[in-house]
N, C-alpha and C positions, 0 to 999 in steps of 0.2 A: 418393496415399495422403491419406486425409481427417484432419481435425484429431483426431478422437476416436481413431482407430487410432494416430496419432503420439503422443498423450498415453498410451495404453496402453503403447506400446513404451518410452516414457521411464520410466514407473512401473516396468515389468519390469526395465529396466536398473538403476535404483536399487536395487530389491529384491534383485537378484542380486549386488550389490556392497555391501551394507551392512557387511560385515567387510573391505572392501578400499578402494581408491581410487575415488572418485566423481568423474568429470570432467564438470563442468557443460556444457562444450562438447559432449561426447559425448551426454549426456542431451538436449540441444537438437536434435542432428542426428537422434536417434531420433524426435523430434517434427517433423522437417523444418522447423525453424525456427531463427533466430538465438538466440544464448545469451541476449541481453538480452530479446528478446520472450518467449522461453520463460519466463524467470524471472519477468518482470512479469506474465504472464497467469497463471502458476501462483499467484502471490500473490493476484491478484484473484479467482480461482475457489475457492481454498481457505482464504483468510485466514491462510496460513503462507507465510513466505519458504521457498525451497527448502532453505536451510540448517537452518532450524528443523524442517522435515518431516524431513530425514535424522537429525538430532540426536535427535529424539523417537523415531523408529523404533528407533535404535541403543540409546537408553537403556531402552526398553521391552523389548527383546530381551535386553539385559543383566541386568535386574531379574529376568526369567523365569529366566534360567540361574542367577544367583545364589541365587535362592529355592529352586531344586532342589537346590543343593549341588553341581552338576556342575562348577563352575569356581571358582577363587580370584579375589579381587578384582583383584590385579596382572595376571592373565591376561585377565580381562574388560576391563581398562583398555587393554591392548595390542590385543586382538581388535577392539574397537569405535573404534579410532583415536584414543586419548588418549595424550599424551606422557608422562604421569606418573600414578601412582595418585591423587595429590592432585588434579589438575585433573579426573579422572574423578570423584572423590568429590564434589567441589564441584557438578558438573553433575548427578550422581546424586541429591544432596540437593535440589537445586533442582526437579528433576522428580518424584521420588518422595516427598520429605519425610522420608526416612530415610537413614542412612549405608548404604553398600553392604555393610559387614560385618554389617549388622542385617537384611538383606534376607530371610533365611529366617524365616518366621513372621510378617513384617510385612505391612501392607496396601500394595500397590503399584499404581501407574497402569499401565493398558494404553494402548496407542496403536496402533490397527490401520492396516494399509496401505490406501491409497486404492484404489478399484476403480471402473472405468468401468461405468456402467449405461445402457442405452439406454431412455429413457422418452418417451412421448408426451405432451405437455402442451399447454396452449393456444397456438394459432397467433397469437402476438403480432405487432402491427404496430409497428414502431419506426422512425421517421423519423430519417435521418442525413444528413450532408453531409461530403464530403471537401472542406476548405477551405484554400487558401493564405492564411496569416495573416502579416502583416508583424511585423517585430521591434517590440516595444514594452517600456516600463519601468514597473514598478510600485514602490511604496514600502511597506514593510511590516516585520514582525518574525517571528521563527522560533522553533521549538523542535526538537530532534532527538528523534524518536519511535522507539520499539522496534517490531519486527514489520512488519506491512503496514497499509495504511489501512483494512482491513475486518476487523481482528482483534478488534473489541469491546472494546478495552482503555480506551475512553472518554478517551483522551489529548487528542483535539482538543476534546472537550467541556470538560475541565477547563481547557484553554488558553483557550477562549472566555469562560469564567466568570471567570477570574483576569487577564484582560488588558483590562478595559473601559475604563480610562483610555487605553491606547494605541489602542484602537479609536475612541474618540471623537475623539481628536486628528486621526487620519488621515481619518476621515469628515467632519470638520468643515472639513478643508482641500480635499477632493475637489470637483471641479466637479459630478460626478455622485455625489450622497451615497447614492443607492438602489441602486448597483451595487458590489459588492466582490468580491474574488478570494480563492481559496485556491489556493496553488501547492505541488505535491509534486515534489521533485527529489532527486537523489543517493540514489535507492533502492538499498540493498545488503542483505546478509544481516543486518546489524547494525541495520538500520532505515532511516530516511528523514528528510529535512527537510521540515517543514510551516510554510508561511508563511500568515498573514492580511495581506492587502494591499489597497490602493486605488490607482487611476490618479490621479495628481495633475497639476496644472498643471506643465509642465516648468520654469517659472521658480521654482516653489516647492522643487523638488527639487535645485536647484543648490547651495544651502547651507542644509540644513535647520536646522542649529544657529542661524544667523542669523534664519530665519523664526520659530522657536520661541523665540528669545531665551534658550536653555538648552542649552549644549553637552552636558551630561551627560544630560539627558533625550533630546536628539536622537540620542545614541549607541545608543539602544534600536532604532533604525530603520535599515534599509538598503535599497539599490535592488536590485530583482530584475529581471534582464534576461530576458525570454521571447524566445528566438530566432526568427526567421522560419522558416516551413516549413509542411508539410502537417500539417493536424490532422483527426482524425474528430470531428465535432461532433454532439452529440445533446443533447436537452432532456427533462427530467422533465415530467411533466404539470403542469398548473397546480392548485395546492392550497394550503390554509392552512399546512401544514407539510411542504414538499418534503424537508426534511432526514430525515424518517422513512422515505422510500422510496428515498433516494439510494443506499445500499449495494447493495440488491438491483437497483436500476436500473444501477448501474456493472457488476455482475456479469453482467446479462443482455446489456449491450453486448458484453462480452468473450466471452460464449457464443454470441450469436445473430448478431452483425454482423461481428466481426473475422475469424472463420474463412473466410467466404465473400467478404470484400471485396477480396481481392487486395493488402491492405496487412498490415504488421506493425508492431508498437510500436517507436518510436525512443527514443533515450535524452535527448531534450530533456524540459524540465519538463511534467508534467501540470498542467492548469489547470482550475479550477472557476469559472465566472463566475456569481455568485449574484445574482439579482433577487428578494430576500426582505426588503427593508427593511419594517419593520412600522410601519403608520400606525394610531395609536389611534383607534378608532371607525369606521374605514373597512373595513367587513367585505367589501365588493365587491373592493376593491383587494387586501386581505389574502389572500382566497382565490384570487388569480391569481398568486401568488408561484411561481417555479420556479428551477431550477438547470440551468446549461448546462455540459456536460462536454465538454473538449478533450483527446482523447488524441492525443499526437504519433505520426505514422506515416510510413513510407516504403513505396514500392512493393516487393514481394517480388522 
């Protein structure tokens, strides 16, 4: 069974069980993959966590039923898996913008089911490597984000803008000031941890508070251990602004390389090694910047 057929079977299973229990392990088996791999790839391809997709489908269906007057609020809450009318009402307001009791005659949101379409597009050439990476340690700072890394909520952009001091400190301490890292880990339905980090000299990370001479400021930072293991490594093309193409690039890797690679995603951190330091006035250097994606994988 190919990946496209597996995704279709998983989507059919989800759609058939929106008013009952949905087992993530069962959905993954329909796609002939592990639960972790299925949920990660689902997020990369759709921009929704699996839980968000299921919740949005249920709330859209509940809204249509309440608008038609065919069901009471308490019955809709039970039908679509909510433990109480209050928890259902909160979720309903967040999704539709109105109370469930006011659904009749209100403007509601739709959320159509995903469908698999077979399309023929450009025959892209993408170079990739499966590499064994050694364990290494970064130093950085994090925020907990909602959703998935490609949901266009601009959470990472806001973090970059508002942590300039932290960035300058770590960059100034790094032996290689022109290479930095983004690390994504602990991806779940409620979101993921996002780190901005640099690789420092090990002697500087033994006691960061002493190096910075400020224990409270040093408490902003933490060590991030990236475990040894296999990684699927791809690079964006060289350009002035590789960040502008990165989301689509990451999605293409999941669509075009992973299915036929013989590997699936593992639960180690995902890493982006960025060579995008900007040199004022050096147009040749700046136009050659790029980002290197490391997806943790294991053999199927």
